[in-house]
C-alpha positions in Angstrom: -17.0 2.8 18.9 -16.6 6.5 19.0 -15.8 8.6 15.9 -12.5 9.7 17.4 -11.5 6.0 17.8 -12.5 5.3 14.2 -10.6 8.2 12.9 -7.6 7.2 14.9 -7.8 3.7 13.5 -8.3 5.0 9.9 -5.3 7.3 10.2 -3.0 4.6 11.6 -4.1 2.2 8.9 -3.5 4.7 6.2 -0.2 5.8 7.6 1.0 2.2 7.9 -0.2 1.4 4.4 1.5 4.4 2.9 4.7 3.5 4.7 4.6 -0.1 3.4 4.0 1.3 -0.2 7.0 3.7 0.2 9.1 0.8 1.6 8.4 -1.3 -1.4 9.0 1.5 -3.9 12.3 2.3 -2.1 13.2 -1.4 -2.3 12.5 -1.4 -5.9 14.6 1.8 -6.5 17.5 0.3 -4.6 17.3 -2.8 -6.7 17.2 -0.9 -9.9 20.3 1.1 -9.0 22.0 -2.2 -8.3 20.8 -3.7 -11.6 21.8 -0.6 -13.5 25.3 -0.8 -12.3 25.7 -4.3 -13.8 25.8 -5.5 -17.3 22.1 -5.6 -18.5 22.6 -8.4 -21.0 23.9 -10.9 -18.4 20.9 -10.2 -16.1 18.0 -9.4 -18.5 15.8 -12.5 -17.8 16.2 -12.3 -14.0 15.7 -8.5 -14.1 12.4 -8.8 -15.9 11.1 -11.4 -13.5 12.3 -9.4 -10.4 10.6 -6.3 -11.7 7.4 -8.1 -12.4 7.6 -9.5 -8.8 8.2 -6.1 -7.3 5.3 -4.5 -9.4 2.9 -7.3 -8.2 4.0 -6.6 -4.6 3.4 -2.9 -5.0 -0.1 -3.6 -6.7 -1.0 -5.9 -3.7 -0.1 -3.2 -1.3 -2.3 -0.7 -3.2 -5.2 -3.2 -3.3 -4.9 -3.8 0.4 -4.9 0.0 1.0 -8.0 0.4 -1.2 -9.8 -2.4 0.7 -8.9 -0.9 4.0 -10.0 2.5 3.0 -13.4 1.1 1.8 -13.9 -0.7 5.1 -13.0 2.4 7.1 -15.3 4.5 5.0 -18.1 2.1 5.5 -17.6 2.0 9.2 -17.5 5.9 9.5 -20.5 6.2 7.1 -22.4 3.6 9.2 -21.5 5.6 12.4 -22.6 8.8 10.8 -25.9 7.3 9.6 -26.6 5.8 13.1 -26.0 9.3 14.6 -28.3 10.9 12.1 -31.1 8.4 12.9 -31.0 9.1 16.6 
């Protein structure tokens, strides 16, 4: 696989991961606007649960991004090492 292809894949993965993270943050912000417009005391238990769920979702996206970044870095480093050894 060429370096150009690896870089293209890396950029696409990072772009999609960042978009997913932004979407989750946007979803969270929209939810919070809705929640803040309601009476907090009526919804406090549900709000806390929903916030925890959204936070876990955002953390999962970040973990997936970190894993993908490490894999891409490993691929690009292996490619660089192979080229150096030639």
